[in-house]
C-alpha positions as CSV (number, residue, x, y, z in Angstrom):
1,M,-12.5,22.8,42.0
2,M,-11.3,19.9,42.8
3,K,-12.5,18.3,39.2
4,L,-11.5,21.7,37.4
5,R,-8.1,20.8,38.7
6,Y,-8.4,17.1,37.2
7,Y,-9.2,18.0,34.6
8,L,-6.3,21.1,33.8
9,I,-4.1,18.0,34.6
10,L,-5.5,16.3,31.7
11,C,-5.1,18.4,29.4
12,I,-1.6,19.0,30.7
13,S,-1.1,15.3,29.7
14,L,-2.1,15.0,26.5
15,I,-0.4,18.2,25.6
16,S,2.4,16.7,27.5
17,L,2.2,12.9,25.0
18,T,1.2,15.0,21.3
19,V,4.6,16.8,22.0
20,K,6.4,13.8,22.4
21,A,4.6,12.3,19.9
22,Q,5.9,15.0,17.6
23,Q,9.2,15.0,18.3
24,N,9.2,11.0,17.6
25,A,7.4,10.9,14.0
26,V,9.0,11.8,11.1
27,R,7.4,13.8,8.5
28,G,8.4,14.0,4.5
29,Q,6.2,13.9,0.5
30,V,6.8,11.4,-1.8
31,I,7.1,11.6,-5.2
32,E,7.3,10.2,-9.0
33,A,10.2,11.0,-10.5
34,G,10.6,12.5,-13.4
35,T,7.4,14.4,-12.4
36,N,7.2,15.2,-9.0
37,N,3.7,13.7,-9.4
38,R,2.9,13.2,-5.6
39,L,2.1,9.7,-4.8
40,A,-0.7,8.8,-3.0
41,D,-0.8,5.2,-0.5
42,V,2.6,4.6,-0.5
43,L,3.0,2.7,1.6
44,V,6.1,3.7,4.9
45,R,7.2,1.3,6.4
46,N,9.7,0.7,9.6
47,T,11.6,-1.8,10.3
48,N,12.7,-1.4,13.9
49,N,9.8,-0.4,15.7
50,N,6.9,-2.1,13.3
51,Q,5.0,0.9,12.6
52,V,3.3,1.5,9.4
53,A,1.4,4.4,7.4
54,L,0.1,5.4,4.3
55,T,0.9,8.4,2.1
56,T,-1.8,11.3,2.1
57,A,-4.0,12.4,-1.4
58,N,-0.8,14.5,-1.1
59,G,1.9,12.4,-1.2
60,T,2.7,13.0,2.3
61,F,3.5,11.2,5.1
62,D,4.5,10.9,9.4
63,I,5.6,7.9,11.1
64,R,6.8,6.9,14.8
65,A,10.3,6.7,14.7
66,V,13.7,8.2,16.2
67,L,17.9,8.5,14.4
68,G,18.7,5.1,12.7
69,N,15.6,3.0,12.2
70,I,15.0,2.1,8.5
71,L,11.9,2.9,6.8
72,I,10.7,1.1,3.4
73,F,8.7,3.3,0.8
74,S,6.5,0.9,-1.0
75,S,3.7,1.1,-4.3
76,P,2.8,-0.8,-6.5
77,G,4.0,-0.2,-10.5
78,Y,6.9,1.3,-8.2
79,V,11.0,0.1,-6.9
80,S,10.6,0.2,-3.6
81,D,12.9,2.3,-1.6
82,T,15.3,2.2,1.9
83,L,15.7,5.5,4.0
84,Y,18.5,5.3,6.6
85,L,17.2,7.8,9.3
86,A,20.8,9.2,9.4
87,D,18.6,13.0,11.1
88,L,14.7,13.3,11.7
89,R,14.3,16.4,9.4
90,Y,11.6,16.8,6.6
91,K,12.4,14.8,3.9
92,S,11.6,14.1,0.1
93,I,11.1,11.3,-1.5
94,T,11.2,10.1,-5.0
95,M,10.0,6.6,-5.9
96,T,10.9,4.8,-10.0
97,P,8.0,2.9,-12.1
98,L,9.0,-0.2,-13.1
99,G,9.1,-0.3,-16.8
100,I,5.5,-2.8,-16.7
101,A,3.8,-1.7,-13.8
102,L,3.7,-6.1,-13.0
103,R,3.1,-6.5,-9.4
104,E,6.1,-8.4,-7.4
105,V,5.1,-11.9,-7.0
106,N,8.1,-12.8,-5.8
107,V,7.4,-10.2,-2.5
108,R,4.7,-12.4,-2.2
109,G,5.5,-15.6,-1.9
110,Q,5.1,-15.6,2.1
111,R,1.9,-16.0,3.9
112,F,0.7,-12.1,3.8
113,D,-1.1,-11.6,7.0
114,P,-1.7,-8.0,8.3
115,R,-4.5,-8.8,11.6
116,A,-1.0,-11.1,12.7
117,E,1.4,-8.2,11.6
118,Y,0.7,-4.8,12.5
119,P,-2.2,-6.1,14.9
120,Q,-2.1,-2.4,16.6
121,V,-3.4,-1.7,13.4
122,Y,-7.1,-3.1,13.5
123,Q,-7.0,-2.4,17.5
124,K,-7.2,1.6,16.1
125,S,-9.3,1.9,13.4
126,K,-12.2,0.6,15.9
127,V,-14.9,2.8,16.2
128,Y,-16.4,2.9,20.2
129,V,-19.8,4.8,21.1
130,L,-18.5,6.7,24.3
131,S,-15.3,7.3,22.3
132,P,-15.4,10.4,19.9
133,T,-11.7,10.2,19.3
134,T,-12.5,6.7,18.3
135,W,-14.7,9.2,15.1
136,F,-13.0,11.5,14.9
137,G,-8.9,11.4,15.7
138,K,-5.8,11.0,13.5
139,E,-5.2,8.4,15.0
140,A,-7.6,6.8,14.5
141,K,-8.4,7.5,11.4
142,D,-5.2,6.9,9.5
143,A,-5.2,3.0,11.3
144,R,-8.7,2.2,9.1
145,R,-6.6,3.9,6.0
146,L,-4.5,1.7,5.9
147,K,-7.1,-1.4,7.2
148,R,-8.8,-1.0,3.9
149,Y,-5.1,-0.6,2.3
150,F,-4.3,-4.1,4.2
151,E,-7.3,-5.3,2.6
152,H,-6.9,-4.5,-0.1
153,E,-3.6,-5.9,-1.0
154,E,-4.9,-9.1,0.5
155,K,-7.3,-9.3,-2.1
156,E,-4.4,-8.2,-4.4
157,R,-2.2,-11.0,-3.3
158,R,-4.7,-13.5,-3.3
159,I,-4.9,-12.6,-8.0
160,D,-1.6,-13.1,-7.7
161,S,-1.2,-16.5,-6.3
162,V,-3.5,-18.1,-8.8
163,F,-2.9,-15.1,-12.2
164,T,1.3,-16.0,-12.2
165,K,3.5,-15.7,-15.3
166,V,3.7,-19.5,-15.1
167,Y,0.5,-21.0,-15.1
168,V,-0.9,-17.9,-18.2
169,G,2.8,-18.7,-20.3
170,S,1.5,-22.3,-19.7
171,I,-1.7,-21.0,-21.9
172,V,-1.2,-18.8,-24.1
173,P,1.9,-19.1,-26.5
174,L,3.4,-15.0,-25.1
175,K,6.7,-14.2,-24.0
176,G,8.7,-11.4,-22.1
177,R,7.6,-7.9,-22.4
178,D,3.9,-9.5,-24.8
179,L,3.5,-10.9,-21.7
180,E,3.7,-9.4,-18.8
181,I,1.3,-6.5,-20.9
182,F,-1.1,-9.0,-21.2
183,M,-1.5,-10.1,-17.7
184,N,-2.1,-6.0,-17.1
185,L,-4.4,-5.9,-19.7
186,Y,-6.4,-8.4,-18.3
187,R,-5.4,-9.3,-14.9
188,P,-9.3,-10.3,-13.9
189,T,-10.6,-9.7,-10.5
190,Y,-10.3,-10.2,-6.7
191,E,-14.2,-11.9,-7.1
192,F,-13.9,-13.4,-10.2
193,V,-10.9,-15.9,-8.6
194,R,-13.0,-16.1,-5.4
195,S,-15.6,-17.7,-8.0
196,N,-15.0,-20.0,-9.6
197,A,-12.3,-23.0,-9.9
198,A,-9.7,-23.7,-12.6
199,E,-10.6,-25.0,-15.4
200,S,-12.9,-21.6,-16.1
201,M,-9.3,-19.6,-14.9
202,A,-8.6,-21.2,-18.1
203,V,-11.6,-20.8,-19.8
204,Y,-10.7,-16.4,-18.8
205,I,-7.3,-17.1,-19.8
206,N,-8.3,-18.6,-23.8
207,D,-10.9,-15.2,-23.7
208,S,-8.8,-12.7,-23.7
209,Y,-6.3,-14.2,-25.2
210,K,-8.5,-13.8,-29.1
211,K,-9.3,-10.6,-27.6
212,W,-5.6,-9.8,-27.5
213,L,-5.3,-10.5,-31.0
214,A,-8.1,-8.3,-32.4
215,L,-7.0,-6.0,-30.6
216,P,-4.0,-3.1,-32.7
217,P,-0.3,-3.1,-32.2
218,E,-0.7,0.5,-30.3
219,K,-3.0,-0.4,-28.0
220,R,-1.1,-3.5,-26.6
221,T,0.3,-1.2,-24.2
222,V,0.2,-0.8,-19.9
223,P,-2.7,1.5,-19.3
224,K,-0.2,4.5,-17.3
225,L,-0.3,4.5,-13.6
226,S,-2.8,7.7,-12.0
227,A,-1.6,10.1,-10.2
228,Q,-2.4,12.5,-7.0
């Protein structure tokens, strides 16, 4: 009987914690302006409590927040959006595509260290053999998604740091929109950046420019962003 009583107390406590967490969560969906396409992998950040989340394949999200918090929605190729929580009702966020899908290099001036900024994500992403919730729990799965997102972001920022408009523009005679489209079409991979020196990057850019010149004008366009 004592074991059963402890088990019931534990279950009630877990249910109470779950209900409390749900009450302190904001849910919603992110869509693309003009198309209503649902946007996956949009980073949602609560600037007040440092909580982060990613939208699902259906564009939905849920994040811990209370009234008065500020949420920031960001995704490469889209204008970031800011939401002040005047209420906790279901939210519908619309994000506008950028004219050119270049990453916002100016935002990446500061060193990006997600392990220091979001230690809770890396802690929750760990898997323990004797803890089923770390294998199958939603919170743990979400944390692992965020960890993969941050790993990808670190690689992209590494590319941004060497493949800049100033550097590329100093090698090829392109400016403005043509330079941006060129950089989108011939953006190097992380593996290339990691394995090659500056001299190899200059050669790569020159070779890419030769390919650019060989392209017919109608092919010199930015690939469309894929929406979920």
